[in-house]
C-alpha positions in Angstrom: -15.1 -24.8 22.9 -17.6 -22.8 25.6 -17.4 -18.8 26.1 -18.8 -17.6 29.1 -19.5 -14.2 27.5 -21.6 -14.4 24.3 -24.6 -13.0 22.9 -28.3 -13.6 24.1 -31.1 -14.5 21.7 -32.6 -11.3 22.5 -29.8 -9.3 21.2 -29.6 -10.6 18.0 -30.6 -9.1 14.7 -32.2 -11.1 12.4 -30.4 -11.5 8.6 -27.3 -10.4 10.4 -23.7 -12.0 10.1 -22.1 -12.8 13.3 -18.8 -14.3 14.3 -20.1 -17.9 16.3 -18.1 -20.7 18.2 -20.0 -23.5 16.7 -19.0 -27.5 15.5 -19.0 -26.8 11.9 -18.3 -22.8 11.0 -16.9 -19.6 12.5 -19.9 -17.5 10.8 -23.6 -17.5 10.7 -26.3 -15.3 9.5 -28.8 -15.3 12.4 -32.2 -16.8 11.6 -34.5 -16.0 14.5 -37.5 -17.6 13.7 -35.4 -21.3 14.2 -33.5 -19.4 16.9 -30.4 -20.9 14.4 -27.5 -19.8 12.2 -27.2 -20.6 8.6 -23.6 -21.5 8.4 -21.6 -23.2 5.0 -21.0 -26.5 5.8 -18.5 -28.9 4.2 -18.9 -32.5 4.3 -17.6 -35.5 2.1 -16.4 -32.8 -0.2 -20.0 -31.2 -0.5 -20.7 -28.0 0.5 -24.3 -27.1 1.7 -26.1 -24.8 3.9 -26.3 -25.9 7.6 -28.2 -24.7 10.8 -26.3 -24.7 13.9 -29.1 -23.3 16.9 -28.0 -20.6 19.9 -26.3 -22.4 22.7 -29.5 -21.2 24.7 -32.1 -23.3 22.7 -33.5 -26.3 24.6 -32.4 -29.0 21.6 -29.2 -29.3 19.5 -27.4 -25.8 21.1 -24.2 -25.8 19.3 -23.7 -22.3 18.6 -22.1 -19.0 20.8 -22.4 -15.5 18.9 -19.6 -13.6 20.2 -19.6 -10.9 17.6 -22.0 -8.8 15.2 -19.8 -8.7 12.1 -22.8 -6.5 9.4 -26.1 -7.0 7.7 -26.1 -9.4 5.5 -27.6 -9.4 1.8 -30.4 -11.6 2.6 -33.3 -11.5 4.1 -35.6 -14.4 5.9 -37.0 -15.8 2.6 -33.8 -16.3 1.6 -32.7 -18.3 4.4 -36.1 -20.4 4.4 -35.8 -24.1 2.5 -38.3 -25.7 0.3 -38.9 -29.2 -0.1 -37.9 -30.6 -3.3 -38.4 -34.3 -4.4 -35.6 -35.9 -6.6 -36.5 -39.6 -7.6 -38.8 -39.6 -4.7 -37.4 -38.4 -1.9 -37.7 -35.3 -0.2 -34.8 -32.7 0.2 -34.6 -29.2 1.8 -33.1 -27.0 -0.5 -32.6 -23.3 0.5 -33.6 -20.7 -1.9 -30.5 -18.7 -3.3 -28.1 -21.3 -2.0 -25.2 -20.4 -4.2 -25.3 -16.9 -3.1 -25.6 -17.5 0.4 -22.4 -20.2 0.3 -20.5 -17.9 -1.6 -20.9 -14.9 0.9 -20.5 -17.2 3.8 -17.3 -18.8 2.1 -16.0 -15.1 1.8 -15.7 -14.8 5.8 -14.4 -18.4 6.3 -11.9 -17.9 3.9 -12.9 -20.5 1.2 -13.1 -19.6 -2.4 
């Protein structure tokens, strides 16, 4: 779904939670550095952090913020992924992943 009136990149606050219209979530934490929203995503029975990018980005633009909700308890460092190696394969793993997911799932109505 597309809406004509949404919050532009320059008006968003880093680390704040916003109501969004996106493919995989209705709430996301704005991450200014990557111009994306950190969301809780479910796929194949797994719950993980995913990033949906602002509608005005050049590529993969899928999220339109429509309302500011609150300042999240997470800072930019919490919303950064580290590379970990599991069985010889590199994976991105967010710091404080479970706490971020628990926070986001509250707003998505998931327990």
